[in-house]
N, C-alpha and C positions, 0 to 999 in steps of 0.2 A: 950731676944730674943723673945719666944714666947708668952710675952705679946704683942708686936708689930702685930703680928698677925693681921687681918683683921677677923672683926667678919663676915660671909657670909650672915647671914640674917640681918646684918643692910644693906644692899647693897638693901636689898628686897624694889622694889618698894610700897610705901601704897598704901593700898584699895581702891579702886574708892568708894563715894560717895553712899550709898544704893538709889535706884531709888526710887522717891516718889511714894505713894502707890494712885493706881487708885480711882474714884469716886464709884466703884462697894462698897457695901455692904459687911463690910470682918467678917469673923468667928476669933475664936478665938484660939491661939496655941494651939497647942496640947503638949503642955513641952514640955520636954526634948527626945521626943521618935528621933526625925531627926536629934539632936543633937550625936545622940550615935551610934559608930562604933558595926559591927558585927564582930564574934571572924574572918571572911574571910577575910572582910576589913582591920583587923590592922597585917593580917601575908602581905597583899597584901602592904600596907603602908613598910613594913619594907623592904621590897623586891626595891618599888620605889623610898624609902629615903623620908625623912619630906614632907611630904603634907602641901599646904598652910591653911592658916584658913579657916575654911568653911564658904560659903558665908552665906550675909543673906536670910532670911526666903523669898523665890520668886515667892511660889506657892499664890495663889489669897485664900485668908481667906473671907469667909462666916460665918453669923450667924446664928446659929442650929436652931432658936429661929425664925427665916422669915420663912412667910411664903408662900416663892417663893420654888416651888419645883425642880426646876433647877438653876444654875447661870454662870454666862459667864467667863470662863478665857482667859485673852487675852495674857496673860505675858506665859501662862505653867509652867514645872518645870523642874528648869535645875536639879532637882538629876536624874532625866530621865535617862542621858547620864553616869550619875556617878555610880547609882544602876542598868542600865539593863532593870528596868521592872519597873511599877506601884505601886501607894505607897498605898498597901492594905486597909490601913485604910480610905484612899480615896473612894474605891469602895462597892459601896452600898450592902447591901446581892438580891442576887436574885437566881431564879430557871428556868433551861431551857423550853424553850417555842415553838413550831414547829418544831416537828420529825426532828430537824436535817438541817432545812432551817433559812437563816442568813436573819433578815430584813433592806432590803436596797438593796441586791440581786435579781437575778431573781432566778423566779424556777429552771431553770434547773442545779442550783450550791445548796449542801449542805458541809456538816460538813463529814470529811470523819471520822468516829470513831475508824478505825484501825491504822492510822499515826496520828491522833490529843495524842497533850498530855497535861498536865494539867497546861503548862505554852504556847504551840502554840497549833493551830487549822489551821488544812490543808481542805483548801478546794476541791470538788471535783465534778467531774458531778454527777447530780443527776438520769441521761439516766446511767449511768451504775448500774449494780447492784450488790450491797456488798454482800457479800460470807456471809453463815448465820453462827452464832456464833457455834447453838447446831449442825451443819452438817462439821463443820472443821475441817479439821483431822490432822491439826496443832496447833488447837489452845489450846489443854489440853497440847502439849510438852512445856519443859522448854525454858522461853527466854534467860536464860543466857547463855552465848556464849564460849565454852571451848578457855583457852591459849595454844600456844603453844612460846617456846625460840625459838629463834633465834640464830644459830651459824654462828655469822661473823666471815668472811675471816682473815687469818690471817695477811693480810696486813692493817687491822684496828688495829692492838697489836703489831704493830713492835717496836715502841715510847714509852710506858709505860711501859718496862722496867728500864730506867733511871729514871723513879719518884719515887719520898722516901713516894709515899702511896698506895693506892689501892684505884680502883673509882670500886665505887658502881653500875653505868652503863657503859655500854660498849658505850652508843650512846652519841657521841659528839653534843650538839644542842647549843641553845641561855641560858641564863641566867637564863631566865624563868626557862627549862626545869632542871637545875641545883639545882633548890631551889623549886623544887615543894611541895603542902604540904603533909606531912608523913601518913594523914591519907587518901588517898588516890584519894580526892574528886579532881572534875577539876579544874582546875585556875580557876579564875574569869577573866570575859572579860575585856580587857586592849584594849583602841583605839590607844594605840602604841606599841601594838605589832604584831610588822611585821610577823608574824606566821598567824596570821588573825583568823579566829574563826574554832576553832577545829574539826577535822572531823568525821561523825559519827560514818563512817566503823572502823575508825580506833583505839585498843587500848590505853589507859592513857600508860603505861608501854611501851616505846619505844623499849627494848628488847623483845615485844611477839607480837605474832600476832595470831588472830582468828582462831580458825581452821573453814574449813567449813563446811556448814549446813548438817545433816544428810542425810535429805529430798531432798537438791539438789543435792547431790552426788550420792545418790539413783536416779535421775532423772536423771542423765548425764548419770550414767553407763549404764541404759537404752534404753539413744535416742542412746551412741554410740555403744552399742550391735546391735542396729537396723541398723546402718551405715556400721558395720561390716558385716550383713550378707548379706544385701542389695547387697555390692560389691561383697560378693561369688557368690553372683547367676547370677553377671555379667562376671565375671572371668570366673567360671564355672559353665553355665547356665545348662547343658548334666546332671548335680550330681544333683538329686531329692532330698537328702538330706537336699542341703544348701539349698531348696525351703522350704522344710518341719520346717526346722529352724525357717527360715522367720514368715511363717507363724503363728506357735506356741506362736513368740511372739509378733503377733501383740495383743492378749492381753493383757500386760503387759505394753503396749506405749499403749491401750486404759485407762488403769486403772489412767496413768498420771497426778495429781491434783483431779483425784474423790476422795468425800471425805468417800468414801465405798470402800473395795473390791470387794461388792459384785454389780453384775451388770445387770439394770434393762434391762428392757424387750427391749426398744426399744435400751438401748445400745448392747445386745447383737443381735436383727437387724444389726444394724451398725455393728458391727465386722462381722457378717456372711458378709456381701456385702465387706466389706475390703479384707475377708479373699477368696470370692469369684473370685475378680480380681488376686487374687493372683495365683491362682488357674489354670483360665483360660489362663494366662499366662505363668506358668509352663508350661503347656501342651504344648503350642508354641515352646519352646525350649526345650523338651525332649522326641521326635518324635522316635526317635532311644531307648530309653530306653523302652521298652514293661513292664518288670516290675515295673516302677517308672510310666507311664501312668497308671496302674492299680490303683496303691495305690492312685495315683493324682485325679484318677475322682472318688477314694472310700470317700475323704475328702472333694472334693465340691459336689459332692451330699450330701452330710449329710450335708453341709452347706445351701446348696440349701433348705434342707426341713423345713426352719427355714422362712423362705422367700417368696421362690418362691407359685407359685398358684398351683394347682393339674394338670391343662391343659401344663401349661411350663414345670410341673417337667415329669409328664408323657411321654412328648416328647420325653425330656433328655434321659428318662432311655432305652425306644426303641433305640434310635442313639447307647447310652453308651451299650447295653446287645447285639446288631447286631456285634457292632466291636469287643467287650470282652464276646462272649458266653462263654467260660469254666471257668473263674473267681468266685471263689467262693463268697468271699466274698463280690464281687458286688452283685450278686444272695440273697445273706443273706438281703444285705442294701433295696434291690430290694422287697425281701419277708415280709422287717419289714415294709417297704412306705405301698406295698397294705394292708397289712393286719392293718394298726395304721391309715388307712387315713379314719376319717368318713365318706366324702362326697363321696372318689370311692367304700368304701369297701361292695362288696356283696359275699353272701358264694359262690356261682358258680365261680364268678369270682378269686375270692382269690386261690379257689379249682386249676382252670386252672393254674394258676401263680407256683402253687409248681409244679406240672405236667411238664409242661413247664419247669420247671428248672431240674427235676429230668431227661426229655428228653436230654436238651442241655449238659447236664452234662455227659451222658451215650454213648455221639457221643464224646466225649471230646478224642483226640490222646494221653492226658498224664493220667495215673490212678489215678483217685479219689482213696481215702480210702475210707473203708466200713464204719468207724467211719462220715463221711459226709452224707452217704445215711440215714442212721440210725437215725441222728438227722434229718433229713428233713422228714424222716416217721414219729418221733414225733414229730415235729411241725404242720404236717399236721393232724393227728389222732388227738391232743390235742385239733388244733381249730376248726375241726368237730365235736369233743365234748362239747367244749365250744358253738358254736352254737347250739346247741338242738339235732345234727344227732348222738347222744348216741349209740343206735343198730350199723349202720353203722362205728361207729371208732370202736368198739367194736368188729365187724365183721370183719374187715383188719387187727386186731390183729391176731383175729385166727386163718384168712387165712395167713396170712403170719409164723408163728411158726407153726402151722400145713405141710407147703410148706414146710419151712426149715430144720424143726426139725424134725419130725414125714413122713418124708418120706418114702416109702415102695421102692422096687427093682424094674422098670420098667421092663414089659417084652420086647421080642421083637416085632416094629411095631409099637409101642404106645410110647406117649408120658406122660409125666407128666403133663403137661395143661391136658389136658384130663382125664386120671386116676382123678384128683383133680376135675373137673368138674363133674365127677360121684360121687365122695365123696360128695361135697359139696350138690348135688342136690338131695342127697339119704336123708339128712337132719337128719342125725345120730347123735349122742351126738359130740360136739368138744371139743376142749381141752380147758381146765377149767370148764365146764358142769359137771353133776352128772353124772356119770357112764362112763366116758369116757376114750378110751384107745390110741386116737392117730390115725394117718390116716393108718399106715402101718400096726395095730392091729386091724383093723376097717371091719366089715362084711358089712355093707354098709345097706340097710333098714331095716336090720335083729337084729341088734344092739338095744340097748335104746335110744330112744329120749325120750327128757326132757320133764317136763309138761309144760304147756304155764302158762301164767302170772295170777294173781287172777286177781277178778271183780276189777272193778274201780269207783270210787264215783260219786253218783248220781247229778245232779244239784239243791242247793239249792235255792228255792226260796224265801226264809225266809230271807236270808240273803242279805247285797249288792253285787251286781253282779262282783265288782271288787275283792271284798273278796273272794269272791266263788271263781272265777277266779283264784288266786294265790293257795288255797286250793285245787282246783279239777288239775293244775296244777302241782304240786309239785307232789300231790300222782299220776301219768300217769307220770313222769320223773322217780320215784322211781320205777313202776311196770312193765315200760316198759322198763327197763334197757338195756336187754339184746338183742340179735338179734333174732329175732320170727320166726317162720316156719308157711306156708302155710295152717297150717289144725288149728291155734290157732285161738278161738273164739273171745277172746282180739286182740281190734288191729286189727283186720281184715280189718276195713274200713280207715284205716291208710296206706296209700301208703307207707310211710319210716319207718313201721313198720318190714316185712319181709325183707331178703336183700337176695337178689339173685346172681346167680355167675356172673354175670354179672357186679354186682353193688362192684363187688372186684377184678375183674380180670385186673384192669388198675395197681392194687398194686401192684400184684403178684412179678413180674419183677424186683420192686425196690430195691432191696438188692442183691448185689452179692453172687452167689452160693456159691464161697468158703467162706461166713461169719462165725466167728467163734459162735458157740452156745450162751458161755458165753457169749459175747456180744451183742448178740439179746435178750438173758434175762433180760440184763442190759438196753434195750433201752426200753422194754417191764415194768422195773420195773419203769423207768422216766417216763411212761406216767400214771403209775396208783399213782405216786409222793409220792411214798416213796423214802427211802433212797439208796444209792447206795451202789453195792456188794463191800464188804470189801478189797478191793483190791486198789493199786495205779497204776491208768489210764489216763493219758491227759487228754480223752475226758469228763472223769466226771464233772471236774470243769466247761466246755462248754457247757456241758448239764442241770446240775443243777443249774448254774450261768444266764442261762434264764431267763431275766424276765416276756417273754410273757406264759413260764411254770409255772411262779411262782403264787397258787392260795389258799395255806395254811394260814388261817388269825387264827387258834388258837394253840397255841403252849404248850411245854410240858417241864419238864426236861430233856435237852439236853445233860448234861456233867453227864459223868461217875465217877465226884468223888461226893463220900458220902457229905451230909450236917450235919455239928455236929458242936460243938460249934471252935470257930475259924475262919469260912468259914460259919458263918450261912445263910449269905444271898445270899448265890450263888446262890439255887436254883430262887430267884427271878430274878436274872438278867440274869437265863438260862432258864427265860420259854418263848420262841423267838417261833412264827409261823414259821419263815422261817433261817436255820442255815446253816452253813457254817466250814467245818472241811475235813480233810483226815480219811476217813473210816478207822475205824478199829473192827477186829471181838470182841471186849471189847466194843465199844463204841456201837454195833449193840446191842448186851443182855442187858449194863447198862442202856440206851437210848430205852426202851420200847414205850414210846409215838410217838415217831416218826414212826414208822411202821404202824400206823393210818394213812391208806390209806384212804382220803376222796371220791375218785374216783368211786372203786367200793366194795361191799360188801365184808369181809375178805376170803367167803367161795370162792370164783372166784379164787383170786389169788394162795390161800392156793392149790387146785385141781392141779391147773396149774403148781405151782413151784414142785410138789411131780410127778405128771407125769415127769418132762424134768431132775429133780432131778433121777430117776428110769431108765427111758431111757439113761444119760448117767452120771454112775456110777465116772467113772475117772475124770469129775468135779465138784470134793467134796465140791467149792467154792457155788455151787447151794443146795448142802445139807445143808451146813452150816447155809447160809440163810434162809432154809424151818426150821430148826430147832429155829432160831430167829425171824421166823415171827410165829412159832405154840408157840412160848414163849409166845411172847406178846397175842394171839390171841385165843391160842386153849392148855393152861400149862397144862391142866392134859392127852394132847395127846402126848405132843414131847416125853417124856423118850422115848414112842411106838415108833416114827417114827424115835428117834435115834437107836434104836437097829434093825429096820429094814433096814436101811440105812450099820448101821455098820454090818449088815450080809451080806451085796451084796460087801461092800469092807471093808473087816477086817483091811485093812492095813494104814488107812488112820488116821493118825496122825491128821489132820482138823479136822476130824468129832469128834475122842476123845474128841479134845477141846473144840468142842461145844456143846458135851453130857455134859462132867463136867461142864460150866458155865450153861446148863440147870438146871441140879441137884444144883447148886449154886443159881441159882436165884430161887430156891423153897423152898430153906432154910433146904438143905438135905445135911448137909456139911462132913457126913461122907460116903456119896456115891459119892460124888463130889471131895472126899480126896481117894478114891480106883481108879475114875476113871484116874486122874491127875499120881498119881503114878504106876499105871498099863501100862497107855502108853509108859508113860520114860520107860520104864526098855525094850520097843522095840526099842532100840536105834542099829544102824546099827555096824556089827563088832566089838562091843565092846566100841566103841567110844562114849560120851557123849556130848551132845550140838551140834552135829555133823553140822543138817541141821536145817532152819530156822520152822521147827515145834515142833521140839525139844527145841527149846528156846523159843519158843512161851507157850509150855506146863508147862517149867520150871518155865518161868514168870508166869504164871497165878496163875500155885500152888502157888507160896511163896504170892502175891499181897492176893490169898483168905484168908491167915490166920494171913495177917498186915491188912488187913480191918476186921477182926472181933477182933482186940488187940492184939492176940496172936504172938508175938512177938517173941517169945522163939521158939516157933514152928514155926515161918519162917525162923529164923536162923539157925535151925536142917534141914530144908528143903535145904535153901541156900548152904550148903555142901553134899547134897544128889542130885545129878544131875540126877543120875540113877535111884531115885525113890525109895532109900533103904536106908531107915533114921536107922541109928547106936541109938541103946538103950542107954541113957543118963544115967548118973550116977543119975542122980537123976531129979525132977521135974523142978527145980531152974536153975538145969545147963545148961549152954550155951558152944557154941563149941571154941574151941580155936583160940588164934589168928594166931597158921601157918596155921589150916583150914580154912577158912578166906583167909587169903595172899593166900593161893594154888587156891584157887575158885576164888578171881579175877584174879590172872596172867594167868588161862586157858579162861575166860571171854574177859581178856585184847586179846589174842594169835588170839581167836576166832572174835575179831571185824577187827585186821589188817589184816586178813587173807581174811576176809567178803568183807574188803575195795579194797584191791588188787583184787577181784577180782568181783568189780562195785556189790556185793551181799547188797546193800546203805542197806533195811529194817532190812537184820541180823546183819548188823552193828550196826544199832539204837539200837537193844534190847538187843543185846551183852554190850553194854556201856550203859545205860538203868539199866541193872541187875551191871554192874559193880559197877556204882556211886552209889547204892541202898549199896552195901557192904559197900564201902568207907563210907559212910555215918554211919551206925552201929559200923565201925571199930575205928572211929575218935569222937564216943560218941556224935550223933544225933548232928554231925556238917555240919547246909547245905551249908556251904561254901563249904566243903572239897567236895561233891559230884558234887556241880555247875561245881568248876575245871575242875571233869571228861566231864561232860558233854561241854563246854569252848573249852576242846581240841577236841573233834569231830567237832564243830561247823567252828573253825579256820580251820579244814582239806578240810570241803564243799567249806569254802569261798576260800581257796587255789586253790582251783580244779572247783572254778566257780559254786557254788549249794547252796549257800546262799539264793537263793530265791528260789529253786526248791523245789516239793509236798513232796522230801526227807526230807529237812529238816525245811517245816512244820509241818510233819510229828515228827520227834523231837523235835520240840517244843511245843507238843503234849506232850509227856513222860515226858517233862522236868517243863508242868504245872500240872500231876500229881503226879509228885515227891511233887513241892513246897505247894501242898494242905495236899497231907500228911503231909507234916512236920509243914504247920499251925493247921492241926489238932491234931496232938499227942505231936509236942514239948512244954516241959517246958515253955519255954520262946520264943517268935516269935519275930522275929523283923521286920514288917511292911515295914522296907525300903531294905532292904535283897529282898523280894518279889518283891516289885516295882520297883528294879533297874532290878532285873534279868526277866521282863517281858518286860517293854520298847522299848529293841531296838528287843525282839522276835515280838512284835503289830509293830515296826516300821517296818518289812520287812514282816507282814502278816498282814497287817490292819483290814480285814476281818471276821477272824478267829475268831468265837464266843465261842470256850471255853477260848484261850488267854482275849479274852475282859472280859469274863463273871469271873474269878479269878482275873484279876485286878479291875474290879468294885467290888468285893467282900470283895478287900482285902482295898480299898480305905473308904468304908462305913464308918467308925471310922473316917473319918478325911474331912469329910463332907464339911467345909468351905475352905477346898483347891480346890476342886471342881478338882481336876488330872485328874478324867474322865476324863470329858467335854474338857480341856485342849488337851487330849494325842488323842481324836477323833475330836477333829478340826488342828491337825497338821497332823494327818496321815489319818486319813478314810474318811475326808468330808472337807479336804483340795483341793483333786481334783476331785470334784464331779463326772465328768467324769467314772475314775478309781472307784469310791465305789460301792461295790457291793450292790446289794437290802440287802441283809442280813447285811452289814453294818448302812443304813439305818435304818433299822428298829431294830437294838441292840441301834442306837444311839435315838431315838423315844423311844423304851422301858423303856433306862436307865433316859431318861427326865421324863418320866411317875412316874417311880419307886421311883423320887428324893423326890417330892411331893410340896408344897407351902414353907413349911419350910423350905430347902434347897437349894430353891430360882428359882424351878423351876413352871411356870406358865401353865395354856393356852396356851398364847401367842409365847411361846418359843417352844412350841409342835406343834401348828402349823405352824409354821416359817420351823422347822423341816421337816414338811409333804410338805410344799410349795416348799422348795429347794430339797426334795428328788423326788417331782412326777415332779420336771424341770430338773432332773438330768436322769440319769437310769433307773428311777423307772415311766417314761412318761406313758412305757406301759406293769406296773404290776398292773395285777388283784387285790394281796395280797397286795396291798400299799393303793391301792384306796380305798377297800372293810374297810382296818385298818382307813382310813383318814375317811371315812365316818362314820365310828361307833364310832368315837371320837369327829366329830360334833356332832352325835347324844346324847353321854352320857354328852355333854356341853347343849345342849338343854334342857334334861331332868333337869338335874340339875337346868337351870335356869325355867323349870317352876316348881320345886319345891321351889326355893324362894319366887318367886311369890304369892305364899299363903299368904303370910306375906303384901301384896298390900301396902310395904313403898312405900312414896311419897316424890318428893322433893316439895321446897316452890313454885316451878314457877303451880304447880298444876298439870303436867303433872305425869306421871304413868309412873313411873322409871323402875320397873321389866317388865312390860308389853314390854317398848322396846327395854328389851335386850333378852326379849324370842323373841318378832319379828327379832332382828335381828342376835342369832343363829339359827332361825328357817332359813332366808335367808341363812346364812354361808353353813346349810345342803343341799339349792336346786343350790348354785354354785356349789358346790361341786362335787356335781352328776351332773351338768350339765356339769363340767370340765372333769370331769372322764365317762363320755357316750361318750365325743369325742373323749376321746384317748380310748378309748374300747370298738368300736364298735361291735367285734367278742361275746364277752361276755355276755351271757342272765346270768348266776347269780348274774353279775352287775346291769345288768338293771331289773332284779326281785327282787332287794332290798326293793322299795318302795314300790311295791305288798307287804311286808308281813309286817304280824302285829307288827315285832318290830317297825317300823318306824310311825305306827299310828300318825296322828296330825301331820305329817312332810311334807307331800303331800297333795293337794287338788284330788279332783276326774280326774279335766279337765285334770292334769298334767298329773295323771295317763294313761289316754286316749291317749294321744299324744308319750311318751314310749309305750304302744304300738305299735302303728303306728309304730313308729320307729324300734319296732324288726320285722314288716311285711315288711317296706322297706328292711332292710339289710339280708332279707330271713333265720329269725333267726326261727328256727325248735319251733311251738306252736303247744299243743295236743288240745287247748281249742280254740273255736271260738266265740268270744266277741262280733264279727258281730251279731249276731244272735239275744241277746240280746238288742240291737239296739243303742250301745255307740258308 
């Protein structure tokens, strides 16, 4: 039966005879290449069934030996339909030419390099600018798209339970899908396939879908958020917070499709314009919300400074201040604008603006805190001093301190103002001057009068007039620093040297009469550029972080952590010109270099502090600061002063603690031990560790032994909070475990009681000591001590104090402990310190103590560059919130890394550019540091140019680099001059010998004219020299 079955192949029609070859010259066959099937074709043949015999060679053959460079193919190649592509053996070797343009196409079309592949070319319009590959933010991302499995509905699987097999794929499709190749390759093209060409945006596996692209998702979320915020402003237009959220989100909208997160100058201007339009709309919709109106005007005028001209901005300021005369935030923005505007700044105009602000706030119906008036006074006198009117600035502070702190009892029928006029005009010694007794103890003209200044330098005709100008100007600024008297012979022809009562009368009523003496002294210390009083006060962060008040450019070791092996690089990262941390007594004594005030000679603040500390013995914090100041500048006099203060106030534990630290700084350990132990015996009612001062003494007494490596002595002191150490059985014996647990329990109870009473400083100190005891009980395991600290951190977080100044103080105590562990532990895990510090830095990104310790810990892992990463994440990400201290630390760290670790002059310069475009835009310290950095680069290029290495083209390579470095100095200075029109010290830099060769005489003459135009005080007149 089977033999009778016909063979289907026999029924196939016979193939047609081969067509006759053309008369064109034919080439030889290429052998068996065209008759062989690839692996893909064999697999396809198994699916389609037996294929017909291969057709005869129909493509034209040409003789390779022919001299023709082309041939005519009138028949084509039938295999093109079969293989779907050209025969690559017939394609001659070629190379691309013409920068993407195609021969035969018009010049407005060219190859799109992004869409084209090896097998297909995509033609696009040449007018559309293609994105540069180096700046394409999506270029470096992987082109592989993630797949996601599809969970099909239950209805599609209802019939699968009756089958006697398990289907590999859940998608039922054509036969082609069920017989796809196993190697995952796409199926070959088939003209009989009803599915058509495969879609490029669908995966080969029908059970999967592509995950959405991450960038598309982010962009979509950003646009959705913008729509949601805009909808909220329409639904609730009276709520100012919705408008602020929409305004803040515009930066994210602008960064869409940007190759970099850094905005260019044009981008910032465009963003300001967009935000201004939203602010204007918000102001129209929130007229009933007075508080919101004030904040909206603040934001609008802050953005307007970036794009509006000075005339339009001044007009708008006059309008806004007339409508909101008592808004302190608006006044601060206005004063910043007046002082930093290069076109508008004049000394008299700026001073008038400050006095107008004071007058407007004093007429306010709502009470204005004394801290606001004091900050205004600090800013006003600092601007006056920086403009060269140093005698007037110092006279204002002498008058304010005498009038508020040294006021006598007034007689009937007289006023304080008339009495003070008599005292001032008598020209008796004033506060801060030699033999000064204070206004209330003065006897007028009978009192001692200070001697006048020493003679000034004469004109030197043998030197360059500009160099001589700097020498004489600097000499006059140093000798004529203090307010003169009418009887002074030196400076008698200078109208600004002698300060009369009429010159300072307008400043006497700025400060309210009920202002605390401690607060006034703190303001004067801020004016002197000294560290603040060791107390936790909200005003200190505002005053000491003000960029207009920052002028220090020389740093010193700021951390109280000693530098020993284990943290050997801490001093390199701590040497900062500007620092940021919560002031404590220990840091004040250990950080002596910060007490170097660069505005006044040390004698003046010392005499002033001593007079105030004697007049106000109850305010022992002033006496404590005096001892720290003398310990830095007059170390031999500090013990005498401490004994004098203790005689006046013998029960002050704060003064005893300061006296002990003085002796400790003088390396007199025995005397320091006696001071601490004696003071601890003065506890009240027999209850030890009852007050904050008791715990402070106890803390410093123990740490004194730990810092000198006497761990056993520290343990015995730990169990002796009353200052009476029991006699140990032997020299090497240690306290019992029960004794340590007992004192730990006492400290734990004290900490809990302090938290209930909101005595947070006491709780922090008690917790720190408790963690130290746990550390020793558990065999110097840092993890156990950190658990104690973490419990207090968790409490602060639960009470919404995790970002408060108390939490920052706690973080500093944690850093002290971690540093001690790194110094003395046998095995130190850098990961432990890193893990503990990173969350602290995230909360307090500008704290230089935390940053310095983190950088020192990561110094051995420079290849990981975690410091730069954490700075980018926390410190520099929000450029507007980063303080000057944060920027200067980032710059200082970059300078310390060096070229080997990946730091270059370009990376440092980029940080300076970012800092001066953010909060450091009007910071003298930052601009002076920037200019000196460029000067260093200029000197290095000058040193390299001595070798005179030339390139092949004959140009002097090093000469060009020197010229470029010199140009960068000029550009940096000119930019800084437009941002600091009031700062005489900055404008005088080109005249100094330090910058010899960087500026020409013609440029210096122009800078001199600028100082004259801005009404900056000049002692030497260059017009007499003919320049």
